[in-house]
C-alpha positions as CSV (number, residue, x, y, z in Angstrom):
1,M,-175.0,114.8,-153.0
2,K,-174.6,115.6,-149.5
3,K,-173.6,112.5,-147.9
4,V,-171.1,112.1,-150.8
5,V,-169.1,115.9,-149.6
6,M,-169.9,114.7,-145.7
7,R,-167.4,111.3,-146.5
8,L,-164.8,113.5,-148.0
9,L,-164.7,115.6,-145.5
10,V,-164.9,112.4,-142.6
11,V,-161.8,111.5,-145.0
12,V,-160.0,114.6,-145.5
13,A,-160.0,115.0,-141.6
14,I,-159.1,111.5,-140.9
15,T,-156.4,112.4,-143.4
16,A,-155.2,115.7,-141.6
17,L,-155.3,113.5,-138.2
18,V,-153.3,110.8,-139.0
19,A,-150.6,113.4,-140.4
20,V,-150.7,115.8,-137.7
21,F,-150.3,112.7,-135.4
22,T,-147.6,110.7,-137.3
23,G,-145.4,113.4,-138.9
24,G,-144.0,116.4,-136.6
25,C,-140.8,117.1,-137.2
26,S,-137.8,115.0,-137.4
27,K,-134.9,114.4,-134.8
28,K,-132.0,116.0,-135.4
29,P,-128.3,114.5,-134.4
30,V,-126.5,116.4,-132.0
31,I,-122.6,117.2,-133.4
32,P,-120.4,118.2,-130.4
33,P,-118.5,121.6,-131.6
34,D,-115.5,120.4,-133.0
35,S,-112.6,121.0,-129.9
36,T,-109.6,121.3,-132.4
37,K,-111.3,124.4,-134.3
38,K,-111.1,128.2,-132.5
39,V,-113.5,130.4,-133.9
40,S,-112.1,134.4,-134.6
41,G,-111.9,136.2,-131.4
42,Q,-112.6,133.4,-129.4
43,T,-110.6,131.5,-126.7
44,S,-112.3,128.9,-125.4
45,S,-110.8,126.3,-122.4
46,T,-113.3,123.7,-123.0
47,D,-112.7,120.0,-124.6
48,Y,-115.0,117.9,-125.0
49,Q,-114.8,114.0,-124.5
50,T,-114.5,111.4,-127.6
51,D,-115.6,108.3,-127.7
52,S,-112.7,106.6,-125.6
53,G,-113.1,109.8,-123.0
54,A,-113.9,109.6,-119.0
55,Y,-117.6,109.9,-119.6
56,S,-119.1,106.7,-120.2
57,E,-121.4,104.2,-118.6
58,N,-118.5,101.9,-118.7
59,S,-116.8,104.0,-116.0
60,L,-119.1,105.3,-113.2
61,A,-118.4,104.0,-109.6
62,I,-119.9,101.3,-108.7
63,E,-123.4,103.2,-106.5
64,G,-124.9,101.2,-103.6
65,T,-128.2,100.2,-102.4
66,L,-129.4,102.0,-99.1
67,D,-129.6,97.8,-98.0
68,D,-125.6,97.8,-98.7
69,T,-124.2,95.4,-95.7
70,T,-121.0,95.6,-97.0
71,A,-120.7,99.3,-96.9
72,T,-121.4,99.6,-93.7
73,S,-120.0,96.5,-92.0
74,D,-117.2,93.5,-91.8
75,S,-120.1,91.2,-91.6
76,G,-117.7,89.2,-94.7
77,S,-120.2,87.2,-97.0
78,G,-121.6,89.6,-99.3
79,T,-125.6,90.6,-99.4
80,P,-128.3,89.4,-97.1
81,G,-129.7,87.9,-99.2
82,E,-126.2,85.5,-99.7
83,Q,-125.8,85.2,-96.4
84,S,-127.5,81.6,-94.7
85,D,-129.7,82.5,-92.1
86,E,-127.8,81.3,-89.4
87,Y,-125.3,83.6,-90.6
88,K,-128.1,86.9,-89.9
89,Q,-129.1,85.9,-86.4
90,M,-125.3,85.2,-85.3
91,H,-124.4,89.0,-86.4
92,G,-127.6,90.9,-87.9
93,R,-125.6,94.1,-89.9
94,S,-123.0,94.0,-87.4
95,T,-119.3,94.8,-87.6
96,T,-117.4,91.5,-86.8
97,G,-116.7,90.8,-83.4
98,L,-119.8,92.6,-82.1
99,S,-122.9,90.6,-81.8
100,P,-126.6,92.4,-82.5
101,V,-128.8,92.5,-79.5
102,Y,-132.5,91.2,-79.8
103,F,-135.7,92.9,-78.5
104,D,-139.4,91.8,-77.5
105,F,-142.2,93.1,-78.7
106,D,-143.2,96.2,-78.6
107,Q,-140.5,96.7,-76.2
108,A,-136.8,98.8,-75.8
109,I,-135.4,97.6,-72.3
110,I,-132.7,95.3,-72.6
111,R,-133.5,92.0,-71.8
112,P,-131.9,89.8,-69.1
113,D,-130.8,87.0,-72.1
114,M,-129.0,90.3,-74.1
115,A,-126.5,91.0,-70.8
116,D,-123.7,88.4,-71.7
117,R,-124.2,90.2,-75.5
118,M,-123.3,93.7,-74.1
119,I,-120.7,93.0,-71.6
120,Q,-118.6,91.2,-74.7
121,N,-119.5,94.2,-76.9
122,A,-118.3,96.8,-74.5
123,E,-115.0,94.9,-74.1
124,Y,-114.6,94.7,-77.8
125,L,-115.5,98.5,-78.1
126,K,-113.3,99.4,-75.2
127,Q,-109.9,97.8,-76.7
128,V,-111.0,100.0,-80.5
129,S,-110.5,103.6,-80.7
130,N,-113.1,104.0,-83.5
131,T,-117.1,105.3,-83.2
132,V,-119.7,102.9,-82.8
133,I,-122.9,103.4,-84.5
134,V,-125.7,102.1,-82.6
135,E,-128.6,100.9,-85.0
136,G,-132.2,100.7,-83.8
137,N,-134.7,98.2,-86.1
138,C,-138.1,96.9,-85.4
139,D,-139.9,94.4,-87.0
140,D,-143.3,95.7,-90.1
141,S,-145.9,96.1,-86.6
142,G,-147.1,99.2,-86.4
143,T,-147.0,102.6,-88.0
144,K,-143.5,103.4,-89.8
145,E,-143.7,106.6,-87.9
146,Y,-143.9,104.4,-84.7
147,N,-141.0,101.6,-85.7
148,L,-139.1,104.6,-86.2
149,A,-139.6,106.4,-82.7
150,L,-139.1,102.7,-81.5
151,G,-135.9,101.9,-82.9
152,E,-134.4,105.0,-81.6
153,K,-135.4,104.4,-77.7
154,R,-133.6,101.0,-78.4
155,A,-131.0,102.1,-79.5
156,I,-130.4,105.1,-77.4
157,N,-131.2,102.5,-74.2
158,I,-128.4,100.6,-75.5
159,R,-125.8,103.5,-75.9
160,E,-127.0,104.1,-71.9
161,Y,-125.9,100.5,-71.6
162,L,-122.8,101.1,-73.3
163,I,-121.8,103.9,-71.2
164,N,-122.5,102.3,-67.5
165,L,-120.1,99.4,-69.1
166,G,-117.4,102.0,-69.7
167,V,-117.7,103.0,-73.4
168,E,-116.7,106.3,-73.7
169,A,-120.2,108.5,-74.7
170,T,-118.5,110.5,-77.1
171,R,-117.6,107.4,-79.5
172,I,-121.1,106.5,-79.5
173,R,-123.3,107.5,-82.5
174,T,-127.6,106.4,-82.5
175,V,-129.5,105.9,-85.7
176,S,-132.8,104.3,-85.8
177,Y,-134.0,102.6,-89.5
178,G,-137.7,101.9,-87.9
179,E,-139.0,98.5,-89.9
180,D,-137.4,99.8,-93.2
181,R,-134.0,97.6,-92.8
182,P,-135.4,94.0,-92.5
183,L,-133.3,91.3,-92.2
184,F,-135.7,88.5,-92.3
185,Y,-138.7,89.2,-95.0
186,E,-141.0,86.7,-94.3
187,Q,-144.4,87.7,-92.9
188,T,-143.7,84.6,-89.4
189,D,-143.4,85.3,-85.7
190,F,-139.5,83.8,-86.1
191,A,-138.8,86.5,-89.0
192,R,-140.0,89.5,-87.4
193,S,-138.6,88.6,-83.6
194,Q,-135.0,88.6,-85.8
195,N,-135.9,91.8,-87.1
196,R,-136.9,94.0,-83.4
197,R,-132.5,94.3,-82.8
198,A,-129.7,96.6,-82.4
199,D,-127.2,96.0,-85.0
200,F,-123.5,97.5,-83.8
201,V,-121.5,99.2,-86.7
202,V,-118.0,100.0,-85.7
203,D,-116.8,103.3,-88.1
């Protein structure tokens, strides 16, 4: 008798649990108020959008990504993944007419073989009136904090070099991206060497 009662209680408990978990309140559809009807004594200037109104996913602005090269430069041929390695080596994320400057591992000084690029970049910048943003980049060796600081030193050294070449100081801004914006993602010495650079982006 006790076993029958226990089984009955277990069955009732299980049934109750199933009812609790599978039941619940059903969702009710939300119907916006009819904007054509006026409640007496109440005035409202609220107009609710209809299905053909402006608020839809199809009419939202297209957002870029953090790594969107087309938003900050005139490099021209789409996203970095669509560009050839040769193109990325020559232009980095620099504006057309300007060339990236590369650095040695863990260094912020401008290499002697980059002097010609610096002179050409300075000459180009003297011919335009826009502000230039010098973007300091690093490879992924070291911590994020260290690489941000190293990228900043690289950008500042480029800025000082440009000023010495006759570019107005007020037209040069600097930013460091550290290791956050690599152009080459492979874990090779070549890829790391290409990510240790400063780009020149005309505002």
